[in-house]
KOLVEXDREN-929077 format. One record per residue (C-alpha): residue number from 1; x, y, z. Coordinates in steps of 0.001 Angstrom, whole numbers. Each point is the difference from the previous one (the first is absolute). Layout:
<atoms>
{NUM {X Y Z}}
...
</atoms>
This chain:
<atoms>
{1 {-9 -67 -217}}
{2 {3023 2494 1056}}
{3 {3086 -1093 -1901}}
{4 {1690 3204 428}}
{5 {-475 374 3483}}
{6 {3096 162 2645}}
{7 {890 -3098 1402}}
{8 {-178 -1910 2626}}
{9 {-3754 457 179}}
{10 {-1339 1012 3095}}
{11 {-2969 -2518 784}}
{12 {-2760 1688 2008}}
{13 {-2670 -2200 -1049}}
{14 {-96 -2535 2438}}
{15 {-952 73 3863}}
{16 {3255 -2078 970}}
{17 {2056 1510 3025}}
{18 {3051 1268 -1800}}
{19 {2264 -902 2873}}
{20 {-233 -3982 327}}
{21 {613 -2101 2987}}
{22 {3667 -782 71}}
{23 {274 -3551 -1132}}
{24 {1901 -2325 2591}}
{25 {2472 -2635 -1431}}
{26 {-1221 -3099 -1640}}
{27 {1079 -3475 330}}
{28 {489 -1702 -3135}}
{29 {-1841 -2795 1440}}
{30 {-3275 2170 -280}}
{31 {343 -370 -3826}}
{32 {1136 -3642 -140}}
{33 {-2905 -1778 1693}}
{34 {-3895 561 -323}}
{35 {-1599 2220 2736}}
{36 {-515 -2084 3400}}
{37 {-3747 133 1095}}
{38 {1318 992 3449}}
{39 {1490 3457 -1495}}
{40 {-3580 448 -1505}}
{41 {-1749 -762 3486}}
{42 {2632 2194 1958}}
{43 {-647 2883 -2483}}
{44 {-3652 -78 250}}
{45 {363 24 3940}}
{46 {2369 3154 -467}}
{47 {-2335 1524 -2287}}
{48 {-3183 -657 2035}}
{49 {1466 2001 3064}}
{50 {1202 2848 -2556}}
{51 {-3165 769 -1665}}
{52 {-2172 -1400 2909}}
{53 {-2028 -3231 -1223}}
{54 {-1199 -2240 2759}}
{55 {2734 -2750 -551}}
{56 {2397 -1349 -2555}}
{57 {-2981 -2468 -1368}}
{58 {-1529 3348 -1207}}
{59 {3018 979 -2226}}
{60 {1176 -1271 -3526}}
{61 {3315 1001 -1245}}
{62 {-268 333 -4040}}
{63 {2273 1378 -2803}}
{64 {-1463 3379 251}}
{65 {-3456 1289 208}}
{66 {-620 168 -3659}}
{67 {-407 -3927 -302}}
{68 {-2324 136 2723}}
{69 {-2465 2277 -1721}}
{70 {-1695 -2622 -2218}}
{71 {269 -2620 2853}}
{72 {-1920 1935 2191}}
{73 {-2622 929 -2483}}
{74 {-347 -3848 -471}}
{75 {-944 -485 3611}}
{76 {-3761 777 -1110}}
{77 {-1730 -1936 -2830}}
{78 {-471 2293 -2926}}
{79 {-2350 2699 661}}
{80 {-118 3633 304}}
{81 {3134 2123 991}}
{82 {-179 3481 1231}}
{83 {3277 1907 395}}
{84 {575 3563 1752}}
{85 {1179 2634 -2647}}
{86 {2092 1375 -1271}}
{87 {2641 -2457 944}}
{88 {2781 -2197 -1266}}
{89 {-1113 -1557 -3373}}
{90 {1182 -3555 538}}
{91 {-2469 -675 2187}}
{92 {-2467 14 -2501}}
{93 {1848 -2269 -2337}}
{94 {593 -2545 2638}}
{95 {-3579 -10 886}}
{96 {-967 -260 -3646}}
{97 {2171 -2924 52}}
{98 {-1837 -1595 2661}}
{99 {-3089 119 -2162}}
{100 {-1576 2588 2043}}
{101 {-2334 2951 -1647}}
{102 {1990 2809 1393}}
{103 {-1499 3649 625}}
{104 {1734 2730 1388}}
{105 {-1916 1969 2768}}
{106 {630 3691 1626}}
{107 {-1111 -1022 3794}}
{108 {588 -2759 2424}}
{109 {-3683 -577 827}}
{110 {-375 -850 -3983}}
{111 {2678 -3166 1047}}
{112 {-2651 -1326 2130}}
{113 {-2205 -1543 -3136}}
{114 {2843 -1799 -1517}}
{115 {1313 -3856 447}}
{116 {3924 1193 -175}}
{117 {716 3520 1314}}
{118 {3275 1632 -242}}
{119 {1675 3136 1656}}
{120 {3403 1302 -73}}
{121 {939 1498 2998}}
{122 {1960 2605 190}}
{123 {-1589 764 -3856}}
{124 {2515 -32 -2436}}
{125 {369 2481 -1263}}
{126 {-1957 2553 2007}}
{127 {969 -1464 3624}}
{128 {-3711 -441 841}}
{129 {-696 -1659 3119}}
{130 {-3412 -1849 658}}
{131 {-743 -222 3799}}
{132 {545 -3400 1453}}
{133 {-3619 -23 1307}}
{134 {-1305 529 -3566}}
{135 {1908 -2789 -1176}}
{136 {-997 -2358 2676}}
{137 {-3670 1170 -494}}
{138 {398 -1073 -3964}}
{139 {1678 -3662 1111}}
{140 {-3039 -452 2314}}
{141 {-2425 785 -2823}}
{142 {1977 -2457 -2644}}
{143 {276 -2974 2715}}
{144 {-3555 -1445 -304}}
{145 {355 -182 -3683}}
{146 {3407 -1453 382}}
{147 {1734 3252 -1414}}
{148 {3511 838 555}}
{149 {1574 3574 550}}
{150 {3449 329 -1160}}
{151 {2116 2958 1212}}
{152 {3080 632 -1622}}
{153 {2025 1752 2622}}
{154 {3391 58 -2455}}
{155 {708 3361 1488}}
{156 {-1256 -798 3593}}
{157 {3207 626 1622}}
{158 {-301 3743 -417}}
{159 {-3684 -86 904}}
{160 {-1463 1593 3338}}
{161 {121 -2130 2777}}
{162 {-3150 -2057 587}}
{163 {-801 386 -3905}}
{164 {662 -3732 -711}}
{165 {-2171 -3390 64}}
{166 {2880 -2446 530}}
{167 {-1404 -547 3582}}
{168 {-3328 -344 -1273}}
{169 {545 -3058 -2623}}
{170 {-1112 -2596 2442}}
{171 {-3579 1144 -643}}
{172 {216 -2456 -2960}}
{173 {-957 1753 -3179}}
{174 {2873 3066 54}}
{175 {3414 -721 -2110}}
{176 {2534 2805 879}}
{177 {2582 389 -2780}}
{178 {3599 1463 1390}}
{179 {2945 1011 -2523}}
{180 {3565 -425 1507}}
{181 {1587 1510 -3167}}
{182 {-1382 3626 292}}
{183 {621 1070 3180}}
{184 {3465 -1925 350}}
{185 {1175 1086 -3257}}
{186 {569 -3517 -1158}}
{187 {-2437 -439 -2826}}
{188 {1784 -2302 -1842}}
{189 {74 -2446 2960}}
{190 {-3298 -1091 -767}}
{191 {-1531 -190 3421}}
{192 {-3547 426 1167}}
{193 {-2451 -1350 2336}}
{194 {-3718 -1084 398}}
{195 {-1627 286 3297}}
{196 {-3212 -1930 486}}
{197 {-1652 -3033 1952}}
{198 {1788 -2838 -113}}
{199 {-2199 -1774 -2482}}
{200 {-96 3072 -2444}}
{201 {4247 -148 245}}
{202 {-263 -3815 -432}}
{203 {-1712 312 -3462}}
{204 {2135 2945 -1080}}
{205 {3346 -2126 1036}}
{206 {-1429 -3036 -2160}}
{207 {-327 2284 -2881}}
{208 {3385 1440 301}}
{209 {1548 -3646 494}}
{210 {3314 -932 1620}}
{211 {2990 2164 273}}
{212 {-1765 2988 -961}}
{213 {2535 2575 1659}}
{214 {3746 -386 -667}}
{215 {2332 -462 2968}}
{216 {1620 3291 -516}}
{217 {-3337 1773 611}}
{218 {-1136 -1988 2981}}
{219 {3634 801 1626}}
{220 {189 3649 -735}}
{221 {-4234 661 629}}
{222 {695 -1651 3442}}
{223 {2833 2463 1001}}
{224 {-1378 2899 -1500}}
{225 {-3746 -474 1799}}
{226 {1752 -362 3335}}
{227 {2090 3017 -261}}
{228 {-2214 2274 1727}}
{229 {2589 2779 297}}
{230 {425 111 -3785}}
{231 {-3658 213 -404}}
{232 {-465 3081 2337}}
{233 {2885 2017 -1570}}
{234 {-1314 -940 -3533}}
{235 {-3507 1334 897}}
{236 {1407 3043 1435}}
{237 {2172 323 -2956}}
{238 {-2671 -434 -2530}}
{239 {-1771 2803 1582}}
{240 {2058 2380 -150}}
{241 {802 -779 -3602}}
{242 {-4062 123 -841}}
{243 {94 3272 1459}}
{244 {2854 1560 -1856}}
{245 {-1655 -1517 -3155}}
{246 {-2908 1810 1058}}
{247 {1986 3420 114}}
{248 {1485 -865 -3324}}
{249 {-3450 -183 -1688}}
{250 {-1933 2596 1245}}
{251 {3004 2349 -591}}
{252 {-299 -906 -3489}}
{253 {-3752 1067 -143}}
{254 {-1437 -3637 430}}
{255 {-2935 -1170 2106}}
{256 {962 -2879 2227}}
{257 {-3334 -1915 582}}
{258 {1016 -3145 1923}}
{259 {2813 -2962 229}}
{260 {1697 -1568 2381}}
{261 {3743 231 1413}}
{262 {1019 -1925 -2677}}
{263 {-1695 1708 -2910}}
{264 {-1708 3259 -735}}
{265 {-2993 800 -2314}}
{266 {-463 3466 -1948}}
{267 {-2689 1227 -2003}}
{268 {76 2604 -2796}}
{269 {-1495 807 -3112}}
{270 {3252 197 -1717}}
{271 {1094 -3769 1463}}
{272 {745 -1556 -3782}}
{273 {2316 2731 -905}}
{274 {1674 -84 3356}}
{275 {482 -3807 -488}}
{276 {1629 570 -3157}}
{277 {2290 2954 1012}}
{278 {1198 -1837 2862}}
{279 {705 -3294 -2210}}
{280 {2059 2353 -2101}}
{281 {2243 941 2836}}
{282 {413 -3878 881}}
{283 {-2596 -239 2742}}
{284 {-2803 -2613 -306}}
{285 {-3221 660 2180}}
{286 {-3428 -1988 -5}}
{287 {-2680 1100 -2289}}
{288 {-3717 -1247 123}}
{289 {-2111 -345 -2735}}
{290 {-3227 88 1613}}
{291 {779 3047 1967}}
{292 {2122 2048 -2561}}
{293 {486 2770 2486}}
{294 {1984 -2139 2706}}
{295 {3518 -819 565}}
{296 {1509 -2278 2260}}
{297 {3412 629 1324}}
{298 {2649 -2019 1886}}
{299 {2735 1244 2368}}
{300 {3319 847 -1768}}
{301 {3174 -2301 1165}}
{302 {2491 2588 417}}
{303 {1298 3985 255}}
{304 {521 -317 -3940}}
{305 {-3565 -1503 -539}}
{306 {-1270 2636 2161}}
{307 {1633 2993 -2152}}
{308 {-694 -1658 -3322}}
{309 {-4002 -97 925}}
{310 {320 3465 1710}}
{311 {1877 1521 -3430}}
{312 {-2657 -1555 -2066}}
{313 {-2992 861 1605}}
{314 {1582 3825 377}}
{315 {243 7 -3852}}
{316 {-3718 -491 -444}}
{317 {-573 3604 1821}}
</atoms>
């Protein structure tokens, strides 16, 4: 798209932490044998404690949350699926693969009539939070019909306290998805988790099959999830960086309308022109065909990237 742009490109199109967890030293044995089931169970126990799930039996490690989207949709026989919009587009595609008829709805109350209800919380890209009590009410209404509520908490590590439904999955028809790679900045590791009642975890586990998560991912995931000090420091660092990004964007005359501390969302009637201008400057942001006034901005990695972003935005004035 931008063959004459200066390189390296600055990729601000993702919501991935630009300051990843430091990968510990890896034993060659992790690559020489199949993952041990005991390692999977140990990571599940650590994740249950980290995320607030009732027990390790309520947690399934998986090779990223992306692969779990169609599997979670298959927990319900083909019927009517409702997705709270505007959100991550892969949910619609994955739900269609499970042969549901899919509609996108604008309020949480409209989810109550579905067989499968899907909410991204915090939402991508605007950071919207649906209150826990509201989501529990939706799950309660779905339960008599055998319906399931899927709550995608991929950005749950930076959500306000008390927003997660991880502690509620024992109610039986709630599936919570948690991403590891986004907050820990290790997207290429391909690690995520499904939190659900043990019978649903069993169904998802059977669909994934044996040895789904690589041994190095199990090892790194366990080390990172128990590192509470790094998590607290990172939350503070991301909060500071998001505030700095807001200042850069508002100083450029843009309206910040939402997001989380891992990404910010702006609205502008000139969003398409700005996307192209930034691309020519070697900076990629996320645009939305369904919302042409929106742009989503990830966090720069270095002072050089902050400077390039500020210079590119200054040239639009």
